C-alpha atoms as one frame of an Amber mdcrd trajectory, in Angstrom:
protein
  86.058 127.834  82.774  88.787 127.918  79.841  91.385 129.357  82.266  90.686
 126.952  84.922  90.749 123.860  82.529  94.053 125.042  81.318  95.358 125.118
  84.793  94.306 121.870  85.625  95.713 120.093  82.774  99.359 121.698  83.503
  98.885 120.489  87.153  98.168 117.040  86.075 100.727 116.840  83.576 103.212
 117.690  86.431 102.015 114.640  88.720 104.226 111.241  87.361 105.023 109.316
  90.449 107.517 106.667  90.336 105.745 103.632  91.112 106.391 100.085  90.796
 103.168  98.514  88.869 102.509  94.912  89.694  99.166  93.147  89.122  97.741
  92.524  92.198  94.822  89.830  93.620  92.448  90.422  96.166  94.178  87.182
  98.107  97.710  89.020  97.997  96.711  92.682  98.968  97.872  93.925 102.241
  96.780  97.586 102.070  93.791  98.919  99.746  92.969 102.773  99.190  89.494
 103.690  97.690  87.880 106.920  96.886  84.443 107.615  95.964  81.815 110.332
  95.584  79.362 110.371  98.729  76.386 111.687  96.907  76.169 108.793  94.274
  73.113 106.717  94.681  73.834 103.330  96.331  77.721 104.120  97.310  77.069
 103.898 100.932  75.692 100.300 100.888  78.587  99.594  98.461  81.273 100.962
 100.859  79.889  99.301 103.647  80.168  96.076 101.995  84.012  96.505 100.676
  84.753  97.389 104.451  83.213  94.651 105.785  85.007  92.541 103.136  88.349
  94.252 104.108  87.875  93.597 107.714  87.075  90.086 107.327  90.002  88.985
 104.891  92.544  91.282 107.719  93.276  93.989 104.716  94.388  97.292 105.711
  92.212  99.963 104.282  91.767 103.846 103.921  89.088 105.490 102.518  88.517
 109.030 101.127  84.966 110.216 100.424  83.998 113.059  98.337  81.192 115.448
  99.208  80.756 118.400  97.395  77.108 118.674  97.987  75.736 120.494 101.075
  74.081 117.264 102.489  76.193 115.725 105.389  73.990 113.190 106.757  75.442
 110.366 105.042  78.695 111.315 106.337  77.759 110.112 109.896  77.462 106.437
 108.742  81.009 106.321 107.705  83.761 104.107 109.287  86.804 105.618 111.100
  88.931 104.700 108.568  87.601 106.962 105.936  87.964 110.944 105.615  85.453
 112.974 104.179  86.541 115.875 101.611  84.165 118.608 101.009  84.253 122.031
  98.908  86.329 123.951 101.527  89.516 121.113 101.158  89.663 122.249  97.442
  91.486 124.890  95.686  89.766 127.381  93.286  90.996 124.748  90.348  89.701
 121.777  92.525  93.011 120.732  93.621  92.974 118.892  97.070  94.438 120.064
 100.234  97.726 117.689 100.371  96.792 117.392 104.241  93.858 116.029 102.994
  94.944 113.173 100.463  98.318 112.534 102.213  97.290 109.047 103.989  95.769
 108.014 100.783  98.755 108.649  98.375 101.711 108.749 100.652 101.748 105.229
 101.768 102.546 102.609  98.954  99.222 100.865  98.828  98.720  97.406  96.859
  95.475  98.661  95.543  94.054 102.004  94.668  90.266 101.568  93.600  88.551
 104.864  92.119  84.589 104.189  92.517  83.832 107.511  90.527  81.453 107.031
  87.514  81.677 110.274  86.118  85.244 112.326  85.970  86.251 114.952  87.889
  89.578 116.834  88.294  89.870 116.203  91.867  89.607 112.568  91.703  91.954
 112.556  88.545  94.701 114.406  90.590  94.354 112.022  93.555  94.706 108.974
  91.057  97.483 110.553  89.666  99.239 111.155  92.723  98.645 107.344  94.433
 102.045 105.616  94.912  99.642 102.520  94.889 101.273  99.379  92.877  97.921
  98.654  90.980  95.232 101.056  90.136  91.717 100.056  89.277  89.033 102.660
  87.938  85.297 102.484  86.935  85.644 105.302  84.317  87.654 104.964  81.177
  88.919 108.525  79.807  91.981 109.654  77.887  95.235 109.186  79.537  93.589
 107.891  82.398  95.725 106.867  85.291  94.418 103.260  85.739  96.218  99.785
  85.286  92.653  98.558  84.860  89.375  99.988  84.275  86.483  97.982  85.040
  83.095  98.891  83.159  80.302  97.840  81.060  77.787  99.012  78.448  80.776
 101.230  76.841  83.169 102.667  79.417  81.525 102.887  82.906  79.880 100.315
  85.079  76.318 101.130  85.599  76.168 101.016  89.282  78.677 100.689  92.263
  77.241  97.358  93.189  77.926  96.152  89.334  81.222  97.825  89.507  82.202
  96.006  93.131  81.018  92.581  91.668  83.321  92.890  88.651  86.399  94.424
  90.695  86.107  91.436  92.994  85.646  88.884  90.165  88.705  90.364  87.994
  90.795  90.872  90.923  90.259  87.280  92.222  91.180  85.966  88.796  94.587
  87.921  88.935  97.701  85.764  89.456  99.855  88.247  91.203 103.665  88.541
  89.878
């Protein structure tokens, strides 16, 4: 385990994309990318809600669902703009297959949203690799790649629904540069 953890740290240190950081309000966003854990309770309703909001505001979006469980039933209800990453798409240390994450990290999105409530090397790798101009996360951890972390009761929003509520409150309050 220590060996894998050391390899993960080494890989993460090498990821330092050049990006133009700008605070981005929801009203000004044109492209949004988001990442979430498909096994988290209540996440499917939140993803349906955010995709509906994006469609209503005519914002292009791309999602990446991470499903590391053997339960594939929730994958059936996902939008066609959301890819599903499984264990077979990860290396032995948890690094995602570049072909899986390419469409999420290659474009310069206005917003990158990480819905995950627990630390995962895979999510950290994706968040660090993203070229988004503004990155928002739900979990605060040492050397996190986010420009804004939204949490309550310490360092993490208690539910995906609560995180989404706070996310849109803060992003509606921001005046874009």
